BAFI-3210 file (N, C-alpha, C; in Angstrom, 3 decimals, decimal comma, padded with zeros to 6 digits):
// residues 122
n [1|2|3|4|5|6|7|8|9|10|11|12|13|14|15|16|17|18|19|20|21|22|23|24|25|26|27|28|29|30|31|32|33|34|35|36|37|38|39|40|41|42|43|44|45|46|47|48|49|50|51|52|53|54|55|56|57|58|59|60|61|62|63|64|65|66|67|68|69|70|71|72|73|74|75|76|77|78|79|80|81|82|83|84|85|86|87|88|89|90|91|92|93|94|95|96|97|98|99|100|101|102|103|104|105|106|107|108|109|110|111|112|113|114|115|116|117|118|119|120|121|122]
n.u [012,899|011,619|010,549|008,271|007,941|006,757|005,394|005,556|002,780|001,527|000,522|-002,225|-004,542|-008,105|-009,660|-007,285|-004,772|-002,743|-000,171|000,494|003,222|004,400|007,332|008,545|010,935|013,437|013,725|012,222|009,792|007,440|004,816|001,678|-001,363|-001,476|-002,590|-003,915|-004,389|-006,318|-006,244|-008,050|-007,690|-008,936|-010,495|-010,687|-008,791|-009,142|-010,028|-008,829|-008,405|-007,460|-004,889|-004,656|-002,313|-002,239|-003,482|-006,348|-008,577|-010,441|-012,287|-013,151|-016,717|-016,473|-014,306|-014,449|-014,037|-012,457|-009,468|-007,358|-005,840|-002,470|000,062|003,345|005,111|007,336|009,117|007,959|006,464|003,661|001,065|-000,981|-003,200|-004,475|-007,018|-009,550|-009,206|-010,412|-011,510|-011,974|-010,591|-007,836|-005,732|-003,523|-001,958|-001,302|000,569|-000,135|000,928|001,102|003,089|005,262|007,939|009,889|010,283|009,483|008,054|005,552|003,696|002,166|003,231|002,273|002,655|003,554|003,341|005,319|003,478|001,866|001,541|-001,179|-002,611|-005,697|-006,452|-009,435]
n.v [-016,967|-019,404|-019,895|-020,022|-021,297|-020,578|-022,438|-023,471|-021,773|-019,956|-019,299|-020,550|-022,287|-022,485|-025,199|-026,754|-027,573|-027,004|-027,729|-026,792|-026,047|-025,848|-025,811|-025,377|-024,236|-024,168|-023,387|-025,937|-027,884|-028,970|-029,145|-027,899|-027,396|-026,978|-024,554|-023,729|-020,136|-017,783|-014,852|-012,451|-009,919|-006,994|-008,227|-009,774|-012,006|-015,140|-018,571|-021,207|-024,673|-026,905|-028,782|-030,885|-032,057|-034,841|-035,823|-034,887|-033,327|-030,235|-027,946|-025,226|-024,409|-023,662|-024,556|-027,773|-030,798|-030,303|-028,617|-030,447|-030,794|-031,841|-033,460|-033,569|-034,944|-035,785|-033,728|-031,622|-030,055|-028,762|-029,367|-028,190|-029,304|-028,443|-028,455|-028,949|-026,131|-022,413|-019,432|-017,682|-018,948|-017,324|-015,801|-014,830|-017,061|-018,593|-019,876|-021,487|-021,927|-023,415|-023,478|-024,967|-024,492|-025,492|-028,708|-028,221|-025,654|-023,489|-022,317|-021,968|-020,747|-018,710|-019,000|-017,555|-018,119|-016,592|-015,570|-017,056|-016,466|-017,637|-017,810|-018,134|-018,383|-017,612]
n.w [003,008|001,894|-000,795|-003,584|-007,328|-010,005|-012,921|-016,715|-017,544|-020,669|-024,070|-025,388|-027,568|-027,587|-026,223|-025,745|-023,769|-020,698|-018,357|-015,144|-013,185|-009,701|-007,602|-004,281|-002,434|000,108|003,881|005,192|006,813|006,683|004,210|004,223|002,563|-000,205|-002,535|-005,859|-007,066|-009,188|-011,288|-013,358|-015,514|-014,333|-012,606|-009,185|-007,338|-007,522|-005,636|-007,408|-006,529|-004,580|-002,691|000,116|002,261|002,844|000,244|-000,653|-002,354|-003,562|-006,299|-007,214|-008,887|-011,386|-012,504|-012,330|-013,418|-015,317|-014,368|-012,642|-009,999|-008,131|-006,255|-005,547|-002,990|-001,919|-003,600|-003,312|-004,850|-006,652|-008,607|-011,927|-013,776|-016,632|-018,782|-021,792|-022,264|-021,962|-023,140|-020,883|-019,133|-019,216|-016,914|-014,567|-013,098|-009,879|-007,188|-004,090|-000,843|002,866|005,152|007,096|008,907|010,792|012,638|015,315|014,882|015,743|014,027|010,927|007,934|005,291|002,162|-001,178|-004,997|-007,802|-010,166|-013,244|-016,410|-017,933|-021,273|-023,181|-026,173|-028,762]
ca.u [012,779|010,649|010,643|007,274|008,547|005,756|006,231|004,118|002,130|001,605|-000,581|-002,805|-005,718|-009,252|-009,518|-005,823|-004,365|-001,318|000,347|001,384|004,378|005,185|008,025|008,772|012,166|013,926|013,662|010,414|009,460|006,420|004,245|000,053|-002,199|-001,318|-003,503|-003,908|-005,697|-006,258|-006,794|-007,951|-007,709|-009,767|-011,125|-010,141|-007,992|-010,212|-009,344|-009,502|-008,375|-007,062|-004,936|-004,558|-001,104|-002,646|-003,790|-007,649|-008,694|-011,345|-012,306|-013,895|-017,306|-016,195|-013,084|-014,714|-014,132|-011,438|-008,439|-006,787|-004,705|-002,080|000,933|004,454|005,563|009,121|009,483|007,642|005,602|001,889|000,548|-002,349|-003,460|-005,795|-007,877|-010,112|-009,044|-011,458|-010,736|-012,482|-009,130|-006,959|-005,207|-002,277|-002,054|-000,691|000,166|000,351|001,335|001,219|004,338|005,707|009,693|010,617|009,340|009,044|007,428|004,069|002,757|001,922|003,597|001,578|003,865|002,872|004,842|005,269|002,458|002,393|000,604|-001,905|-003,539|-006,363|-006,927|-010,752]
ca.v [-018,342|-020,318|-019,506|-020,809|-020,856|-021,225|-022,367|-024,001|-021,079|-019,792|-019,182|-022,080|-022,426|-022,708|-026,620|-027,075|-028,009|-026,621|-028,253|-025,557|-026,497|-024,926|-025,979|-024,872|-024,425|-022,966|-023,925|-026,686|-029,413|-029,723|-028,200|-028,374|-027,570|-026,362|-024,255|-022,374|-019,152|-017,011|-013,210|-012,322|-008,445|-006,099|-009,041|-010,566|-013,101|-016,767|-019,900|-022,598|-025,589|-027,097|-030,172|-031,192|-032,758|-036,182|-035,815|-034,305|-032,285|-029,905|-027,513|-024,091|-024,983|-023,469|-025,838|-029,291|-031,865|-029,806|-029,088|-031,287|-030,509|-032,962|-032,746|-034,576|-034,454|-035,674|-032,836|-029,958|-029,659|-028,874|-029,239|-027,736|-029,965|-027,894|-029,239|-028,296|-024,299|-021,533|-018,124|-017,252|-019,605|-016,426|-015,255|-015,246|-018,289|-018,469|-020,815|-020,679|-023,398|-022,784|-023,800|-025,087|-024,070|-026,689|-029,994|-027,333|-024,600|-023,910|-021,461|-022,118|-019,150|-018,744|-018,053|-017,079|-017,650|-014,776|-016,140|-017,515|-015,963|-018,714|-017,029|-018,450|-017,736|-018,209]
ca.w [003,620|001,212|-002,331|-005,037|-008,544|-010,882|-014,252|-017,431|-018,204|-021,849|-024,812|-026,173|-028,073|-026,977|-026,327|-025,211|-022,290|-020,115|-017,071|-014,023|-011,810|-008,825|-006,682|-003,086|-001,351|001,001|005,063|004,754|007,684|005,915|003,245|004,064|002,112|-001,557|-003,801|-006,787|-007,627|-010,883|-011,323|-014,669|-015,528|-013,829|-011,253|-007,990|-007,457|-006,969|-005,632|-008,500|-006,441|-003,202|-002,013|001,388|002,711|002,133|-001,230|-000,657|-003,540|-004,109|-006,813|-007,915|-009,721|-012,475|-013,135|-011,932|-014,520|-016,244|-014,159|-011,445|-009,120|-007,759|-005,593|-005,586|-001,587|-002,070|-004,483|-002,729|-005,920|-006,661|-010,058|-011,961|-015,077|-017,382|-020,079|-022,215|-021,885|-022,587|-023,230|-019,491|-018,254|-019,026|-015,646|-014,077|-012,051|-008,069|-006,237|-002,528|000,210|004,192|005,036|008,508|008,990|011,211|013,501|016,486|014,637|015,995|013,339|009,573|007,262|003,805|000,511|-002,676|-006,097|-008,458|-010,889|-014,356|-017,182|-019,215|-022,235|-024,221|-027,429|-029,086]
c.u [012,388|010,720|009,590|007,426|007,379|005,899|005,171|003,012|002,505|000,134|-000,754|-004,372|-006,715|-009,558|-008,262|-005,593|-002,879|-001,591|000,896|001,894|004,219|005,903|008,768|009,962|012,521|013,901|011,863|010,734|008,517|005,198|002,696|-000,063|-001,626|-002,390|-003,426|-004,791|-005,567|-006,601|-006,650|-007,596|-009,341|-010,664|-010,408|-009,422|-009,104|-009,573|-009,749|-009,341|-007,541|-006,743|-004,456|-003,135|-001,387|-003,450|-005,683|-007,541|-010,057|-011,192|-013,515|-015,491|-017,103|-015,047|-013,503|-015,031|-013,151|-010,194|-008,449|-005,878|-003,871|-000,383|001,974|005,146|007,117|009,924|009,375|007,151|004,315|001,696|-000,818|-002,670|-004,524|-005,831|-009,123|-010,340|-009,909|-011,105|-011,126|-011,109|-008,313|-007,220|-004,006|-002,577|-001,021|-000,917|000,473|-000,018|001,853|002,340|005,001|007,145|010,424|010,034|009,081|008,145|005,716|003,402|003,448|002,279|002,834|002,544|002,758|004,059|004,264|004,160|003,174|001,456|-000,326|-003,245|-004,210|-007,168|-008,468|-010,215]
c.v [-019,324|-019,636|-020,615|-020,258|-021,489|-021,415|-023,165|-023,062|-021,117|-019,338|-020,380|-021,732|-022,863|-024,353|-027,193|-027,042|-027,300|-027,557|-027,221|-026,749|-025,440|-025,576|-025,273|-025,621|-023,603|-023,785|-024,708|-027,803|-029,985|-028,560|-028,754|-028,297|-026,820|-025,717|-023,625|-021,348|-018,707|-015,900|-013,192|-010,508|-007,812|-007,039|-009,456|-012,126|-014,508|-017,557|-020,782|-024,023|-025,864|-028,432|-030,501|-032,265|-034,140|-036,637|-035,515|-033,179|-031,569|-028,435|-026,302|-024,898|-024,748|-024,137|-027,063|-029,781|-031,189|-029,408|-029,810|-030,834|-031,942|-032,328|-033,960|-034,172|-034,174|-034,325|-031,575|-029,487|-029,983|-028,617|-028,740|-028,513|-029,234|-028,076|-028,136|-026,447|-023,959|-020,212|-017,365|-017,787|-018,556|-015,683|-015,022|-016,006|-018,562|-019,800|-020,139|-022,150|-022,817|-024,185|-024,196|-025,167|-025,480|-027,491|-029,154|-025,876|-024,673|-022,951|-021,686|-020,847|-019,677|-018,419|-018,027|-016,938|-016,402|-015,035|-016,597|-017,027|-017,232|-017,337|-017,700|-018,413|-018,265|-018,604]
c.w [002,994|-000,100|-003,357|-006,033|-009,271|-012,498|-015,244|-018,152|-019,963|-022,772|-025,886|-027,178|-027,508|-026,934|-025,893|-024,222|-022,123|-019,040|-016,385|-013,350|-010,956|-007,159|-005,578|-002,612|-000,802|002,362|005,420|005,723|007,057|005,355|004,020|002,973|000,636|-002,617|-004,709|-007,058|-008,889|-010,230|-012,630|-013,952|-014,917|-012,908|-010,069|-008,075|-006,798|-006,796|-006,694|-007,894|-005,318|-003,371|-001,024|001,629|002,331|000,860|-001,466|-001,515|-003,835|-005,191|-006,949|-008,525|-010,952|-013,212|-013,223|-013,216|-015,353|-016,057|-012,757|-010,850|-008,334|-006,930|-005,480|-004,102|-001,456|-002,701|-004,185|-004,360|-005,777|-008,249|-010,610|-013,511|-015,743|-018,445|-020,512|-021,949|-022,812|-022,306|-021,616|-018,864|-018,354|-017,606|-015,370|-013,002|-010,532|-007,579|-005,044|-001,500|001,439|004,283|007,158|008,732|009,154|012,028|014,573|016,008|014,958|015,160|011,968|008,781|005,560|002,768|-000,636|-003,948|-006,566|-009,535|-012,317|-015,116|-018,026|-020,094|-023,060|-025,414|-028,127|-030,597]
res [x|x|x|x|x|x|x|x|x|x|x|x|x|x|x|x|x|x|x|x|x|x|x|x|x|x|x|x|x|x|x|x|x|x|x|x|x|x|x|x|x|x|x|x|x|x|x|x|x|x|x|x|x|x|x|x|x|x|x|x|x|x|x|x|x|x|x|x|x|x|x|x|x|x|x|x|x|x|x|x|x|x|x|x|x|x|x|x|x|x|x|x|x|x|x|x|x|x|x|x|x|x|x|x|x|x|x|x|x|x|x|x|x|x|x|x|x|x|x|x|x|x]
***
């Protein structure tokens, strides 16, 4: 019913920047919090950044000051601006969103994107 499609990953040198995007489509009445996670090889998936429907954001300590999450509610899209990239930022980045399908829906459903690879070379 809902798809989240990420884009913007790639191979960059340390110190570089990337902007990830995640667009939601489908049966959507409202999108609640949107989040970016990442998973490095042989590591657990970790929460990187969260933004609420009214724009309040917070970040993992490891990315504060370098990552910026934003959203465009009209476009149903969340962004992650990544600056001063480090090799340890190498991971698959996933977006996540809590979706209310209809105005009368009582349950918020969690959706995930397919992930986009970010590789940082030293």
